[in-house]
N, C-alpha and C positions, 0 to 999 in steps of 0.2 A: 121881265120874265123871258127866259130863253125859249125859242120856238122848238118844236119837235125836230125839225130838220137840223137845227144847231146842236141839240142834245144828241141826236143820232150821229152826227159827224164827229163829235168828241168822245163818243162811247166805244171807240174801237182802237186797239193798239196799232193795227196797220195804218189807219187813217192819221193817227197822231204821228207815226213815223214818217208818213208822206209829208205832212206839214213841216216836220223838223228838217227833212232832207231838202225840201224845196226852199227853205230859208237860206241854204248855202248850196245851190245846185252844182257849182264848179267843184266844190269839195266832196260831193257825194256821187257825182255821175261822170261818165267818160264824155269826151267831146262827141258831138253829133254831126252827121253828114248834113242833114237839113235842120235849119233852125238854130238860133243861138240859145245856149242854156239859160242865160240871164234875160235877154230881151224877149225871146219867144216862149221860153219855158222848156220843160223836160218832156221828151217823147214818152208816151204811155208804155211803150215796150221796155224802156230802161227802168221805169218804175216797177213794172211787173217782175222783171228779172231780179231787181234788188229785193223785192218782197218775197221772192221765191214762190210765186204763184202764177197761174195762167193769166193771159191778157184779159179774158172776160171777167175774171175775179177782181183783178186790179182795176179794171174799168168801172166795175160796180162801186168800189170804194171811192174812186175819183168822182163819179157822178153824185154820190152822196155829199162829198165835200163841195162840189160845184153847186148843188142845189141849196146848200147852206150859205153859199156866197164866199166860201173860204179860199177857193181856187177858181181860176178862169182857164178855160180851154180854148186853144186856137188851132184851127185845122191848117196844116201845111201838107199839101199833096194828099196822101191817103191816111196820114197820121194826125193824132191830136196831141198837142204839146200843152203842158199844164204849168202854171206858176201861181204863187200865192197872191191873194188879194189882201195886201197889207193893211189897207184902210178898214176893210171888213173885219180882219183879225183883231185889229186894235179896238174897234167898237165892241166886238164880242168879249174881249178881255175886260174892258171897262164895265160891260153889263154883268159879267160874272162877279167882279169885285163889288159892284153895287148890291148884288144879291146876297153876298156873304154877310 
């Protein structure tokens, strides 16, 4: 059975878009001054801009994804960079298939 955090993470178009974009960060985001797009993740500011929302709103979505274990955040200087947790995403996909 999926947890409430997992269901909440998947129940939002912006959060699903974030997961899709983070699967190919180089293809979806511009180069960053700090942090490598692939190794460190994408700065939350770039994610907020791509979503067309304020940073606090985007951070709320990212925190829900992080709470479900689908993304991990790494602080570099004053920013947080996010990338997908591929192992957790694979486990979640397997759990969904089992429940079908």
